[in-house]
N, CA, C and O atoms as a GROMACS GRO file, in nm:
protein
  616
    1MET      N    1  12.570  11.642  13.200
    1MET     CA    2  12.433  11.609  13.156
    1MET      C    3  12.442  11.562  13.002
    1MET      O    4  12.392  11.455  12.967
    2THR      N    5  12.503  11.643  12.916
    2THR     CA    6  12.475  11.617  12.788
    2THR      C    7  12.525  11.470  12.736
    2THR      O    8  12.477  11.398  12.649
    3ARG      N    9  12.638  11.451  12.819
    3ARG     CA   10  12.696  11.314  12.800
    3ARG      C   11  12.615  11.190  12.842
    3ARG      O   12  12.631  11.081  12.789
    4SER      N   13  12.523  11.214  12.945
    4SER     CA   14  12.432  11.121  13.000
    4SER      C   15  12.308  11.100  12.885
    4SER      O   16  12.260  10.991  12.854
    5ILE      N   17  12.275  11.218  12.835
    5ILE     CA   18  12.163  11.212  12.732
    5ILE      C   19  12.214  11.132  12.596
    5ILE      O   20  12.145  11.055  12.530
    6ALA      N   21  12.348  11.169  12.572
    6ALA     CA   22  12.394  11.095  12.463
    6ALA      C   23  12.415  10.943  12.481
    6ALA      O   24  12.398  10.868  12.385
    7LEU      N   25  12.446  10.904  12.587
    7LEU     CA   26  12.468  10.760  12.644
    7LEU      C   27  12.333  10.690  12.620
    7LEU      O   28  12.332  10.586  12.554
    8ILE      N   29  12.220  10.741  12.672
    8ILE     CA   30  12.088  10.691  12.660
    8ILE      C   31  12.048  10.674  12.544
    8ILE      O   32  11.999  10.567  12.506
    9PHE      N   33  12.065  10.789  12.460
    9PHE     CA   34  12.019  10.774  12.312
    9PHE      C   35  12.089  10.657  12.252
    9PHE      O   36  12.023  10.577  12.186
   10CYS      N   37  12.224  10.639  12.270
   10CYS     CA   38  12.300  10.531  12.193
   10CYS      C   39  12.247  10.405  12.252
   10CYS      O   40  12.234  10.308  12.178
   11PHE      N   41  12.221  10.397  12.363
   11PHE     CA   42  12.148  10.262  12.429
   11PHE      C   43  12.024  10.237  12.356
   11PHE      O   44  12.009  10.123  12.313
   12PHE      N   45  11.933  10.325  12.333
   12PHE     CA   46  11.797  10.303  12.262
   12PHE      C   47  11.832  10.268  12.120
   12PHE      O   48  11.781  10.172  12.064
   13ALA      N   49  11.924  10.351  12.060
   13ALA     CA   50  11.951  10.316  11.918
   13ALA      C   51  12.009  10.184  11.888
   13ALA      O   52  11.972  10.123  11.787
   14GLU      N   53  12.105  10.131  11.977
   14GLU     CA   54  12.167  10.013  11.956
   14GLU      C   55  12.051   9.914  11.988
   14GLU      O   56  12.041   9.824  11.905
   15ASN      N   57  11.967   9.914  12.084
   15ASN     CA   58  11.854   9.814  12.096
   15ASN      C   59  11.752   9.809  11.984
   15ASN      O   60  11.709   9.700  11.946
   16ALA      N   61  11.709   9.931  11.930
   16ALA     CA   62  11.616   9.952  11.829
   16ALA      C   63  11.672   9.880  11.710
   16ALA      O   64  11.591   9.821  11.638
   17LEU      N   65  11.808   9.875  11.678
   17LEU     CA   66  11.869   9.803  11.563
   17LEU      C   67  11.890   9.658  11.581
   17LEU      O   68  11.907   9.587  11.482
   18SER      N   69  11.890   9.609  11.702
   18SER     CA   70  11.937   9.466  11.719
   18SER      C   71  11.813   9.387  11.758
   18SER      O   72  11.822   9.265  11.760
   19GLU      N   73  11.697   9.448  11.791
   19GLU     CA   74  11.592   9.365  11.817
   19GLU      C   75  11.461   9.394  11.735
   19GLU      O   76  11.442   9.507  11.689
   20ASN      N   77  11.366   9.288  11.716
   20ASN     CA   78  11.242   9.320  11.644
   20ASN      C   79  11.130   9.313  11.721
   20ASN      O   80  11.058   9.213  11.725
   21GLN      N   81  11.106   9.431  11.793
   21GLN     CA   82  11.012   9.476  11.894
   21GLN      C   83  10.998   9.631  11.895
   21GLN      O   84  11.080   9.708  11.847
   22PRO      N   85  10.891   9.662  11.953
   22PRO     CA   86  10.878   9.828  11.969
   22PRO      C   87  10.979   9.881  12.020
   22PRO      O   88  11.042   9.822  12.108
   23SER      N   89  11.015  10.009  11.974
   23SER     CA   90  11.151  10.054  12.023
   23SER      C   91  11.118  10.205  12.050
   23SER      O   92  11.008  10.253  12.022
   24PHE      N   93  11.217  10.274  12.105
   24PHE     CA   94  11.229  10.411  12.123
   24PHE      C   95  11.182  10.496  12.007
   24PHE      O   96  11.107  10.592  12.018
   25PHE      N   97  11.236  10.448  11.889
   25PHE     CA   98  11.228  10.513  11.766
   25PHE      C   99  11.081  10.497  11.706
   25PHE      O  100  11.020  10.585  11.645
   26SER      N  101  11.034  10.365  11.733
   26SER     CA  102  10.889  10.343  11.678
   26SER      C  103  10.772  10.419  11.748
   26SER      O  104  10.664  10.446  11.697
   27PHE      N  105  10.813  10.446  11.868
   27PHE     CA  106  10.716  10.517  11.962
   27PHE      C  107  10.688  10.652  11.892
   27PHE      O  108  10.572  10.690  11.876
   28PHE      N  109  10.803  10.732  11.844
   28PHE     CA  110  10.805  10.845  11.801
   28PHE      C  111  10.742  10.838  11.648
   28PHE      O  112  10.662  10.925  11.612
   29ALA      N  113  10.774  10.748  11.576
   29ALA     CA  114  10.712  10.720  11.444
   29ALA      C  115  10.555  10.703  11.442
   29ALA      O  116  10.483  10.747  11.352
   30THR      N  117  10.511  10.630  11.555
   30THR     CA  118  10.376  10.622  11.564
   30THR      C  119  10.310  10.743  11.595
   30THR      O  120  10.200  10.765  11.544
   31ARG      N  121  10.368  10.835  11.680
   31ARG     CA  122  10.314  10.952  11.712
   31ARG      C  123  10.303  11.051  11.585
   31ARG      O  124  10.205  11.122  11.561
   32ASP      N  125  10.407  11.044  11.517
   32ASP     CA  126  10.425  11.121  11.397
   32ASP      C  127  10.304  11.092  11.303
   32ASP      O  128  10.222  11.175  11.264
   33LEU      N  129  10.311  10.948  11.272
   33LEU     CA  130  10.184  10.903  11.175
   33LEU      C  131  10.064  10.947  11.230
   33LEU      O  132   9.983  11.005  11.157
   34SER      N  133  10.037  10.927  11.363
   34SER     CA  134   9.896  10.971  11.416
   34SER      C  135   9.867  11.120  11.408
   34SER      O  136   9.754  11.162  11.381
   35ALA      N  137   9.964  11.193  11.432
   35ALA     CA  138   9.944  11.340  11.401
   35ALA      C  139   9.919  11.376  11.252
   35ALA      O  140   9.833  11.460  11.224
   36LYS      N  141   9.980  11.324  11.172
   36LYS     CA  142   9.977  11.337  11.034
   36LYS      C  143   9.835  11.298  10.983
   36LYS      O  144   9.761  11.373  10.919
   37MET      N  145   9.808  11.169  11.020
   37MET     CA  146   9.658  11.121  10.992
   37MET      C  147   9.544  11.225  11.042
   37MET      O  148   9.447  11.250  10.971
   38VAL      N  149   9.563  11.280  11.163
   38VAL     CA  150   9.452  11.364  11.204
   38VAL      C  151   9.469  11.498  11.132
   38VAL      O  152   9.363  11.558  11.113
   39GLN      N  153   9.566  11.548  11.093
   39GLN     CA  154   9.600  11.681  11.003
   39GLN      C  155   9.525  11.635  10.864
   39GLN      O  156   9.434  11.707  10.821
   40GLN      N  157   9.558  11.532  10.802
   40GLN     CA  158   9.511  11.492  10.669
   40GLN      C  159   9.369  11.477  10.665
   40GLN      O  160   9.306  11.526  10.571
   41ALA      N  161   9.308  11.410  10.765
   41ALA     CA  162   9.167  11.387  10.770
   41ALA      C  163   9.082  11.518  10.786
   41ALA      O  164   8.975  11.538  10.729
   42LYS      N  165   9.144  11.606  10.874
   42LYS     CA  166   9.078  11.728  10.888
   42LYS      C  167   9.073  11.814  10.760
   42LYS      O  168   8.981  11.894  10.741
   43LEU      N  169   9.170  11.799  10.675
   43LEU     CA  170   9.161  11.856  10.548
   43LEU      C  171   9.037  11.838  10.463
   43LEU      O  172   8.993  11.925  10.389
   44TRP      N  173   8.983  11.712  10.481
   44TRP     CA  174   8.863  11.677  10.408
   44TRP      C  175   8.722  11.711  10.483
   44TRP      O  176   8.612  11.684  10.434
   45ASN      N  177   8.738  11.764  10.592
   45ASN     CA  178   8.628  11.808  10.682
   45ASN      C  179   8.521  11.892  10.594
   45ASN      O  180   8.564  11.997  10.544
   46ASN      N  181   8.404  11.861  10.572
   46ASN     CA  182   8.290  11.927  10.503
   46ASN      C  183   8.317  11.923  10.353
   46ASN      O  184   8.266  12.006  10.278
   47ARG      N  185   8.389  11.836  10.315
   47ARG     CA  186   8.429  11.824  10.165
   47ARG      C  187   8.373  11.678  10.126
   47ARG      O  188   8.382  11.586  10.207
   48HIS      N  189   8.322  11.661  10.014
   48HIS     CA  190   8.279  11.528   9.969
   48HIS      C  191   8.406  11.448   9.923
   48HIS      O  192   8.484  11.500   9.844
   49TYR      N  193   8.423  11.335   9.967
   49TYR     CA  194   8.546  11.233   9.936
   49TYR      C  195   8.502  11.128   9.826
   49TYR      O  196   8.425  11.034   9.847
   50ARG      N  197   8.556  11.153   9.717
   50ARG     CA  198   8.533  11.046   9.596
   50ARG      C  199   8.655  11.053   9.519
   50ARG      O  200   8.702  11.159   9.478
   51ARG      N  201   8.715  10.915   9.495
   51ARG     CA  202   8.834  10.881   9.438
   51ARG      C  203   8.801  10.772   9.348
   51ARG      O  204   8.783  10.659   9.393
   52GLY      N  205   8.790  10.804   9.201
   52GLY     CA  206   8.718  10.713   9.118
   52GLY      C  207   8.584  10.665   9.129
   52GLY      O  208   8.490  10.744   9.128
   53ALA      N  209   8.568  10.541   9.140
   53ALA     CA  210   8.429  10.504   9.179
   53ALA      C  211   8.394  10.481   9.323
   53ALA      O  212   8.282  10.453   9.368
   54SER      N  213   8.505  10.498   9.387
   54SER     CA  214   8.506  10.464   9.542
   54SER      C  215   8.482  10.597   9.629
   54SER      O  216   8.545  10.701   9.609
   55CYS      N  217   8.391  10.582   9.721
   55CYS     CA  218   8.341  10.687   9.809
   55CYS      C  219   8.312  10.642   9.943
   55CYS      O  220   8.264  10.718  10.027
   56GLN      N  221   8.347  10.493   9.971
   56GLN     CA  222   8.327  10.448  10.098
   56GLN      C  223   8.397  10.489  10.212
   56GLN      O  224   8.507  10.538  10.188
   57CYS      N  225   8.362  10.483  10.332
   57CYS     CA  226   8.437  10.529  10.456
   57CYS      C  227   8.580  10.452  10.447
   57CYS      O  228   8.683  10.520  10.457
   58ALA      N  229   8.587  10.326  10.430
   58ALA     CA  230   8.717  10.252  10.438
   58ALA      C  231   8.819  10.323  10.338
   58ALA      O  232   8.936  10.346  10.371
   59ASN      N  233   8.772  10.351  10.229
   59ASN     CA  234   8.857  10.411  10.110
   59ASN      C  235   8.895  10.529  10.154
   59ASN      O  236   9.012  10.550  10.121
   60PHE      N  237   8.840  10.629  10.225
   60PHE     CA  238   8.855  10.747  10.271
   60PHE      C  239   8.970  10.743  10.374
   60PHE      O  240   9.059  10.828  10.366
   61ILE      N  241   8.972  10.636  10.480
   61ILE     CA  242   9.051  10.612  10.580
   61ILE      C  243   9.200  10.564  10.517
   61ILE      O  244   9.310  10.595  10.564
   62GLY      N  245   9.176  10.487  10.411
   62GLY     CA  246   9.296  10.427  10.331
   62GLY      C  247   9.378  10.559  10.274
   62GLY      O  248   9.499  10.577  10.292
   63GLU      N  249   9.300  10.639  10.209
   63GLU     CA  250   9.359  10.771  10.151
   63GLU      C  251   9.425  10.852  10.242
   63GLU      O  252   9.536  10.900  10.217
   64VAL      N  253   9.352  10.875  10.368
   64VAL     CA  254   9.429  10.949  10.495
   64VAL      C  255   9.560  10.883  10.524
   64VAL      O  256   9.665  10.946  10.522
   65VAL      N  257   9.552  10.748  10.554
   65VAL     CA  258   9.675  10.674  10.606
   65VAL      C  259   9.766  10.693  10.500
   65VAL      O  260   9.859  10.769  10.530
   66THR      N  261   9.770  10.645  10.378
   66THR     CA  262   9.875  10.665  10.274
   66THR      C  263   9.921  10.822  10.258
   66THR      O  264  10.041  10.848  10.250
   67SER      N  265   9.833  10.911  10.255
   67SER     CA  266   9.884  11.045  10.231
   67SER      C  267   9.966  11.102  10.363
   67SER      O  268  10.037  11.203  10.360
   68SER      N  269   9.946  11.024  10.474
   68SER     CA  270  10.027  11.057  10.594
   68SER      C  271  10.144  10.987  10.606
   68SER      O  272  10.212  11.004  10.706
   69GLY      N  273  10.185  10.894  10.503
   69GLY     CA  274  10.315  10.819  10.494
   69GLY      C  275  10.299  10.682  10.566
   69GLY      O  276  10.404  10.628  10.599
   70GLY      N  277  10.188  10.623  10.594
   70GLY     CA  278  10.151  10.497  10.634
   70GLY      C  279  10.109  10.414  10.542
   70GLY      O  280  10.082  10.462  10.431
   71SER      N  281  10.095  10.285  10.562
   71SER     CA  282  10.050  10.176  10.476
   71SER      C  283   9.915  10.124  10.509
   71SER      O  284   9.886  10.104  10.627
   72LYS      N  285   9.830  10.099  10.412
   72LYS     CA  286   9.700  10.047  10.441
   72LYS      C  287   9.696   9.883  10.427
   72LYS      O  288   9.789   9.827  10.368
   73PRO      N  289   9.600   9.817  10.477
   73PRO     CA  290   9.570   9.675  10.458
   73PRO      C  291   9.548   9.644  10.322
   73PRO      O  292   9.509   9.735  10.249
   74LYS      N  293   9.567   9.518  10.268
   74LYS     CA  294   9.553   9.476  10.124
   74LYS      C  295   9.424   9.497  10.097
   74LYS      O  296   9.404   9.549   9.987
   75ALA      N  297   9.321   9.471  10.169
   75ALA     CA  298   9.185   9.473  10.113
   75ALA      C  299   9.117   9.610  10.203
   75ALA      O  300   9.017   9.599  10.275
   76SER      N  301   9.189   9.731  10.183
   76SER     CA  302   9.153   9.832  10.266
   76SER      C  303   9.025   9.901  10.223
   76SER      O  304   8.993  10.006  10.279
   77SER      N  305   8.959   9.854  10.136
   77SER     CA  306   8.812   9.901  10.092
   77SER      C  307   8.711   9.838  10.182
   77SER      O  308   8.594   9.875  10.186
   78LEU      N  309   8.760   9.742  10.254
   78LEU     CA  310   8.655   9.659  10.349
   78LEU      C  311   8.679   9.702  10.480
   78LEU      O  312   8.795   9.703  10.519
   79ALA      N  313   8.589   9.737  10.555
   79ALA     CA  314   8.600   9.786  10.684
   79ALA      C  315   8.662   9.684  10.799
   79ALA      O  316   8.728   9.709  10.900
   80ARG      N  317   8.616   9.562  10.746
   80ARG     CA  318   8.688   9.448  10.852
   80ARG      C  319   8.803   9.409  10.836
   80ARG      O  320   8.848   9.323  10.912
   81SER      N  321   8.890   9.468  10.718
   81SER     CA  322   9.022   9.446  10.708
   81SER      C  323   9.112   9.550  10.774
   81SER      O  324   9.235   9.542  10.768
   82TRP      N  325   9.047   9.652  10.838
   82TRP     CA  326   9.124   9.739  10.941
   82TRP      C  327   9.132   9.679  11.066
   82TRP      O  328   9.218   9.717  11.146
   83LEU      N  329   9.057   9.592  11.091
   83LEU     CA  330   9.061   9.513  11.240
   83LEU      C  331   9.226   9.436  11.246
   83LEU      O  332   9.283   9.392  11.346
   84GLU      N  333   9.264   9.438  11.138
   84GLU     CA  334   9.405   9.365  11.136
   84GLU      C  335   9.515   9.458  11.121
   84GLU      O  336   9.627   9.409  11.129
   85TRP      N  337   9.501   9.601  11.099
   85TRP     CA  338   9.578   9.694  11.061
   85TRP      C  339   9.652   9.748  11.179
   85TRP      O  340   9.583   9.769  11.279
   86GLY      N  341   9.775   9.772  11.184
   86GLY     CA  342   9.852   9.843  11.303
   86GLY      C  343   9.842   9.743  11.429
   86GLY      O  344   9.830   9.621  11.420
   87ASN      N  345   9.849   9.808  11.532
   87ASN     CA  346   9.834   9.767  11.668
   87ASN      C  347   9.702   9.766  11.752
   87ASN      O  348   9.638   9.871  11.765
   88ARG      N  349   9.668   9.674  11.797
   88ARG     CA  350   9.543   9.664  11.869
   88ARG      C  351   9.533   9.761  11.992
   88ARG      O  352   9.621   9.753  12.078
   89VAL      N  353   9.450   9.835  12.001
   89VAL     CA  354   9.433   9.931  12.140
   89VAL      C  355   9.312   9.900  12.202
   89VAL      O  356   9.214   9.872  12.132
   90SER      N  357   9.306   9.901  12.334
   90SER     CA  358   9.189   9.886  12.403
   90SER      C  359   9.085   9.988  12.368
   90SER      O  360   9.104  10.100  12.322
   91ILE      N  361   8.965   9.927  12.400
   91ILE     CA  362   8.845  10.027  12.349
   91ILE      C  363   8.807  10.111  12.483
   91ILE      O  364   8.703  10.177  12.485
   92ALA      N  365   8.878  10.108  12.576
   92ALA     CA  366   8.861  10.201  12.704
   92ALA      C  367   8.869  10.338  12.655
   92ALA      O  368   8.942  10.372  12.561
   93LYS      N  369   8.791  10.419  12.720
   93LYS     CA  370   8.775  10.572  12.679
   93LYS      C  371   8.922  10.639  12.683
   93LYS      O  372   8.961  10.708  12.589
   94ASN      N  373   8.987  10.619  12.778
   94ASN     CA  374   9.104  10.686  12.803
   94ASN      C  375   9.221  10.624  12.726
   94ASN      O  376   9.332  10.678  12.729
   95ALA      N  377   9.197  10.508  12.654
   95ALA     CA  378   9.315  10.429  12.593
   95ALA      C  379   9.308  10.485  12.441
   95ALA      O  380   9.413  10.474  12.376
   96ILE      N  381   9.209  10.538  12.384
   96ILE     CA  382   9.190  10.583  12.250
   96ILE      C  383   9.255  10.722  12.222
   96ILE      O  384   9.211  10.823  12.278
   97LYS      N  385   9.362  10.727  12.131
   97LYS     CA  386   9.433  10.852  12.118
   97LYS      C  387   9.415  10.902  11.968
   97LYS      O  388   9.393  10.830  11.871
   98PRO      N  389   9.428  11.036  11.970
   98PRO     CA  390   9.421  11.090  11.808
   98PRO      C  391   9.495  11.009  11.726
   98PRO      O  392   9.607  10.970  11.760
   99GLY      N  393   9.432  10.973  11.598
   99GLY     CA  394   9.496  10.908  11.503
   99GLY      C  395   9.449  10.774  11.477
   99GLY      O  396   9.459  10.716  11.369
  100ASP      N  397   9.388  10.720  11.599
  100ASP     CA  398   9.364  10.574  11.598
  100ASP      C  399   9.224  10.564  11.502
  100ASP      O  400   9.138  10.650  11.484
  101VAL      N  401   9.233  10.439  11.453
  101VAL     CA  402   9.126  10.401  11.364
  101VAL      C  403   9.026  10.314  11.435
  101VAL      O  404   9.064  10.213  11.494
  102ILE      N  405   8.902  10.349  11.432
  102ILE     CA  406   8.798  10.302  11.502
  102ILE      C  407   8.687  10.231  11.420
  102ILE      O  408   8.612  10.291  11.343
  103VAL      N  409   8.686  10.077  11.447
  103VAL     CA  410   8.612  10.008  11.353
  103VAL      C  411   8.490   9.974  11.412
  103VAL      O  412   8.498   9.919  11.521
  104THR      N  413   8.355   9.998  11.356
  104THR     CA  414   8.234   9.975  11.435
  104THR      C  415   8.141   9.897  11.344
  104THR      O  416   8.179   9.867  11.231
  105TRP      N  417   8.007   9.861  11.394
  105TRP     CA  418   7.940   9.793  11.312
  105TRP      C  419   7.823   9.890  11.294
  105TRP      O  420   7.800   9.978  11.377
  106ARG      N  421   7.744   9.871  11.179
  106ARG     CA  422   7.647   9.960  11.145
  106ARG      C  423   7.506   9.920  11.208
  106ARG      O  424   7.410   9.995  11.190
  107GLY      N  425   7.495   9.821  11.269
  107GLY     CA  426   7.360   9.778  11.332
  107GLY      C  427   7.310   9.659  11.254
  107GLY      O  428   7.188   9.638  11.254
  108SER      N  429   7.396   9.573  11.184
  108SER     CA  430   7.347   9.453  11.120
  108SER      C  431   7.335   9.353  11.228
  108SER      O  432   7.406   9.350  11.328
  109LYS      N  433   7.238   9.269  11.200
  109LYS     CA  434   7.203   9.172  11.310
  109LYS      C  435   7.310   9.066  11.358
  109LYS      O  436   7.306   9.012  11.468
  110ASN      N  437   7.407   9.043  11.263
  110ASN     CA  438   7.519   8.961  11.295
  110ASN      C  439   7.642   9.038  11.361
  110ASN      O  440   7.736   8.977  11.413
  111GLY      N  441   7.634   9.167  11.355
  111GLY     CA  442   7.754   9.252  11.427
  111GLY      C  443   7.879   9.268  11.339
  111GLY      O  444   7.988   9.296  11.388
  112ASN      N  445   7.858   9.249  11.210
  112ASN     CA  446   7.981   9.263  11.119
  112ASN      C  447   8.024   9.388  11.107
  112ASN      O  448   7.937   9.474  11.118
  113SER      N  449   8.158   9.428  11.084
  113SER     CA  450   8.206   9.551  11.080
  113SER      C  451   8.153   9.608  10.955
  113SER      O  452   8.135   9.543  10.852
  114GLY      N  453   8.127   9.750  10.972
  114GLY     CA  454   8.066   9.811  10.848
  114GLY      C  455   8.104   9.958  10.823
  114GLY      O  456   8.082  10.017  10.718
  115HIS      N  457   8.170  10.018  10.943
  115HIS     CA  458   8.218  10.161  10.933
  115HIS      C  459   8.331  10.181  11.018
  115HIS      O  460   8.345  10.121  11.124
  116ILE      N  461   8.413  10.267  10.970
  116ILE     CA  462   8.544  10.316  11.035
  116ILE      C  463   8.554  10.459  11.042
  116ILE      O  464   8.503  10.530  10.955
  117LEU      N  465   8.620  10.507  11.146
  117LEU     CA  466   8.636  10.641  11.168
  117LEU      C  467   8.790  10.661  11.224
  117LEU      O  468   8.866  10.572  11.261
  118ILE      N  469   8.815  10.798  11.220
  118ILE     CA  470   8.967  10.830  11.278
  118ILE      C  471   8.925  10.916  11.394
  118ILE      O  472   8.850  11.013  11.378
  119TYR      N  473   8.975  10.879  11.515
  119TYR     CA  474   8.962  10.950  11.651
  119TYR      C  475   9.038  11.077  11.611
  119TYR      O  476   9.144  11.056  11.553
  120ILE      N  477   9.002  11.209  11.631
  120ILE     CA  478   9.072  11.331  11.641
  120ILE      C  479   9.113  11.394  11.771
  120ILE      O  480   9.197  11.484  11.766
  121GLY      N  481   9.062  11.356  11.892
  121GLY     CA  482   9.065  11.403  11.992
  121GLY      C  483   8.955  11.466  12.055
  121GLY      O  484   8.853  11.482  11.988
  122ASP      N  485   8.958  11.509  12.193
  122ASP     CA  486   8.830  11.571  12.238
  122ASP      C  487   8.706  11.515  12.221
  122ASP      O  488   8.607  11.586  12.200
  123GLY      N  489   8.699  11.372  12.229
  123GLY     CA  490   8.583  11.295  12.213
  123GLY      C  491   8.513  11.305  12.070
  123GLY      O  492   8.393  11.280  12.053
  124GLN      N  493   8.597  11.342  11.971
  124GLN     CA  494   8.546  11.348  11.822
  124GLN      C  495   8.628  11.268  11.729
  124GLN      O  496   8.747  11.242  11.742
  125CYS      N  497   8.535  11.227  11.618
  125CYS     CA  498   8.598  11.132  11.523
  125CYS      C  499   8.568  11.202  11.398
  125CYS      O  500   8.477  11.285  11.401
  126ILE      N  501   8.637  11.179  11.283
  126ILE     CA  502   8.611  11.209  11.140
  126ILE      C  503   8.588  11.101  11.068
  126ILE      O  504   8.656  10.999  11.080
  127HIS      N  505   8.504  11.114  10.998
  127HIS     CA  506   8.454  10.995  10.898
  127HIS      C  507   8.363  11.031  10.778
  127HIS      O  508   8.302  11.137  10.764
  128ARG      N  509   8.365  10.937  10.703
  128ARG     CA  510   8.279  10.964  10.552
  128ARG      C  511   8.140  10.892  10.590
  128ARG      O  512   8.135  10.769  10.587
  129PRO      N  513   8.045  10.956  10.620
  129PRO     CA  514   7.927  10.884  10.676
  129PRO      C  515   7.835  10.815  10.558
  129PRO      O  516   7.794  10.700  10.567
  130THR      N  517   7.809  10.903  10.445
  130THR     CA  518   7.738  10.825  10.356
  130THR      C  519   7.789  10.868  10.231
  130THR      O  520   7.884  10.946  10.229
  131ARG      N  521   7.733  10.823  10.118
  131ARG     CA  522   7.769  10.882   9.973
  131ARG      C  523   7.711  11.024   9.961
  131ARG      O  524   7.778  11.114   9.912
  132SER      N  525   7.594  11.040  10.003
  132SER     CA  526   7.532  11.168   9.990
  132SER      C  527   7.588  11.294  10.072
  132SER      O  528   7.566  11.411  10.042
  133LYS      N  529   7.664  11.252  10.180
  133LYS     CA  530   7.711  11.359  10.288
  133LYS      C  531   7.853  11.377  10.267
  133LYS      O  532   7.918  11.296  10.200
  134PRO      N  533   7.907  11.485  10.325
  134PRO     CA  534   8.036  11.524  10.317
  134PRO      C  535   8.113  11.448  10.433
  134PRO      O  536   8.046  11.388  10.518
  135VAL      N  537   8.265  11.449  10.440
  135VAL     CA  538   8.331  11.403  10.558
  135VAL      C  539   8.297  11.489  10.664
  135VAL      O  540   8.278  11.608  10.639
  136GLN      N  541   8.286  11.447  10.778
  136GLN     CA  542   8.248  11.522  10.894
  136GLN      C  543   8.284  11.485  11.014
  136GLN      O  544   8.314  11.366  11.026
  137VAL      N  545   8.291  11.564  11.123
  137VAL     CA  546   8.339  11.550  11.246
  137VAL      C  547   8.219  11.510  11.355
  137VAL      O  548   8.140  11.599  11.387
  138THR      N  549   8.206  11.393  11.404
  138THR     CA  550   8.109  11.337  11.480
  138THR      C  551   8.161  11.314  11.635
  138THR      O  552   8.281  11.295  11.656
  139LYS      N  553   8.071  11.317  11.735
  139LYS     CA  554   8.116  11.264  11.852
  139LYS      C  555   8.136  11.119  11.871
  139LYS      O  556   8.052  11.039  11.831
  140LEU      N  557   8.235  11.083  11.926
  140LEU     CA  558   8.264  10.946  11.946
  140LEU      C  559   8.163  10.859  12.031
  140LEU      O  560   8.158  10.736  12.021
  141SER      N  561   8.080  10.937  12.119
  141SER     CA  562   7.990  10.871  12.203
  141SER      C  563   7.874  10.816  12.131
  141SER      O  564   7.795  10.740  12.186
  142ILE      N  565   7.861  10.863  11.986
  142ILE     CA  566   7.747  10.821  11.918
  142ILE      C  567   7.765  10.666  11.868
  142ILE      O  568   7.674  10.587  11.846
  143TYR      N  569   7.906  10.644  11.854
  143TYR     CA  570   7.948  10.507  11.800
  143TYR      C  571   8.000  10.409  11.911
  143TYR      O  572   8.024  10.290  11.887
  144ARG      N  573   8.018  10.470  12.045
  144ARG     CA  574   8.071  10.395  12.152
  144ARG      C  575   8.025  10.264  12.178
  144ARG      O  576   8.112  10.178  12.192
  145SER      N  577   7.901  10.230  12.188
  145SER     CA  578   7.837  10.111  12.195
  145SER      C  579   7.861  10.012  12.081
  145SER      O  580   7.830   9.894  12.099
  146LYS      N  581   7.916  10.052  11.958
  146LYS     CA  582   7.909   9.992  11.834
  146LYS      C  583   8.055   9.945  11.802
  146LYS      O  584   8.075   9.868  11.708
  147ILE      N  585   8.158   9.992  11.880
  147ILE     CA  586   8.300   9.972  11.859
  147ILE      C  587   8.344   9.821  11.868
  147ILE      O  588   8.331   9.757  11.972
  148LEU      N  589   8.402   9.765  11.745
  148LEU     CA  590   8.442   9.625  11.739
  148LEU      C  591   8.594   9.620  11.773
  148LEU      O  592   8.648   9.518  11.817
  149GLY      N  593   8.657   9.733  11.749
  149GLY     CA  594   8.810   9.730  11.755
  149GLY      C  595   8.864   9.876  11.745
  149GLY      O  596   8.798   9.965  11.692
  150VAL      N  597   8.983   9.897  11.794
  150VAL     CA  598   9.050  10.034  11.777
  150VAL      C  599   9.199   9.996  11.736
  150VAL      O  600   9.264   9.924  11.812
  151ARG      N  601   9.252  10.041  11.620
  151ARG     CA  602   9.371  10.012  11.591
  151ARG      C  603   9.465  10.147  11.587
  151ARG      O  604   9.425  10.262  11.570
  152ARG      N  605   9.588  10.108  11.606
  152ARG     CA  606   9.675  10.224  11.600
  152ARG      C  607   9.801  10.214  11.502
  152ARG      O  608   9.883  10.125  11.523
  153GLY      N  609   9.817  10.293  11.409
  153GLY     CA  610   9.921  10.271  11.309
  153GLY      C  611  10.068  10.243  11.355
  153GLY      O  612  10.110  10.287  11.462
  154TYR      N  613  10.132  10.182  11.285
  154TYR     CA  614  10.290  10.152  11.327
  154TYR      C  615  10.387  10.298  11.348
  154TYR      O  616  10.506  10.289  11.380
   0.00000   0.00000   0.00000
C-alpha cells in the first residue's frame, strides 16, 4: 500500500516538473493561499484599513494577498486590474470558494468595475466598504447581481 502511494506521488511530481500546466502541487498551493487569504482578511474585521494615503478596497485586497504569500497585479489599486489576476472562476454560486476575489461594479451606468471583495465562505465576503467604515463581513447575496468576475489565486 505504501509503495503504491509513493509511486503515485512520484508520477505527479515528475509531471509537475516537466509540464507548464496546473499540477498536483499547484492544487495544494492554491488551497493554501486561499486559506491564508481568508485568515489574513479576517484579522482586519471591524478595523479601519489605511496604508499611507491609500484606503481603497483594492489596496486592502492587495495587502491581504501579499501578506498571505501571493502576488498582486501591477495596477493593484484599481479594481478592474483584479479581473486579470489569478485564474478565472465561474460566477455560479457553488463554484465560488473561500479565498476567491470577487470583482463587482458599484452601480455606474457603464458597468465598470469599482469594488472588490474576498469570499470567506458560508455566503459571506469581507471587504473595505468605504473610507469612513472599517473592514466588514457582508453577505455575498448583496453583490450577486453586480459581479463582473471571480478570480482565484495561483
